[in-house]
Structure formats: C-alpha cells, structure tokens
C-alpha positions in Angstrom: 0.0 0.0 0.0 1.3 3.5 -0.9 -0.3 5.3 2.1 -3.2 4.2 4.2 -4.6 5.6 7.4 -7.7 5.1 9.5 -9.0 8.0 11.6 -11.6 7.7 14.2 -13.7 10.9 14.4 -16.9 11.2 16.5 -17.1 7.5 16.8 -16.9 7.0 13.1 -14.2 5.2 11.1 -12.7 7.2 8.2 -10.4 5.3 5.8 -7.9 7.4 4.0 -5.6 6.4 1.1 -3.4 8.1 -1.3 -2.6 7.4 -4.9 0.2 9.2 -6.7 1.6 9.6 -10.2 5.4 10.4 -10.7 7.2 11.7 -13.7 11.0 12.7 -14.0 12.8 15.3 -15.9 14.0 14.8 -18.6 13.0 11.2 -19.0 9.3 11.8 -19.4 9.1 15.4 -20.5 11.3 18.5 -20.9 8.6 21.1 -19.8 6.7 21.7 -16.7 3.5 21.1 -18.6 4.7 17.8 -20.0 5.9 16.6 -16.6 2.5 17.5 -15.0 0.6 15.7 -17.9 2.9 12.6 -17.6 2.4 12.5 -13.8 -1.4 13.0 -14.2 -1.5 10.0 -16.6 0.4 7.9 -14.2 -2.0 9.0 -11.3 -5.1 8.0 -13.3 -3.4 4.6 -14.0 -2.9 4.2 -10.2 -6.6 4.9 -9.7 -7.6 2.5 -12.5 -5.5 -0.2 -10.8 -7.5 0.0 -7.6 -6.3 3.2 -5.9 -3.8 3.4 -3.0 -0.9 3.0 -5.3 2.1 4.9 -6.8 2.7 4.7 -10.6 5.7 6.0 -12.5 5.2 7.6 -15.9 6.0 5.2 -18.6 6.2 2.2 -16.3 4.8 -1.1 -17.2 1.1 -0.9 -16.4 1.2 -4.5 -14.9 3.9 -3.7 -12.4 3.6 -1.1 -9.5 6.4 1.4 -9.1 8.8 0.6 -6.4 9.8 3.3 -4.0 13.2 3.0 -2.2 14.0 4.5 1.2 
C-alpha cells in the first residue's frame, strides 16, 4: 500500500488512502506542462489499478512502481 490511514472521528471510522503519479525530468518530458501531464496520466493509472498506489510515468502498467527508502 502506498499510504493508508484510519482515523476515528466522532465514533466513526474514516479510511484514507493516497494514490500518486510520478514523472521525472528529462526522461518523461522537458517542460513543466509535460511533466505534469505525464504524472497525471500515471496518477489515473494508479486509480484505475484500484487506488492506494504509486505509478511511475512510462512504467509497465502491470507492475507497480517501487519506492526506495
């Protein structure tokens, strides 16, 4: 999971998750607009894949992006 959190508020459970799309300069675009568009496409791929994921622009759509620490 990319990022999940459960918050209890007023006795109710609120599930929060984050999806993200990532693009890199200059591999995916050479302009700010192009980088935003590539990241946006990756974000929507993450959402189509079931949400709560990180996708890298141009990555194989069958494999999730890996994040190193």
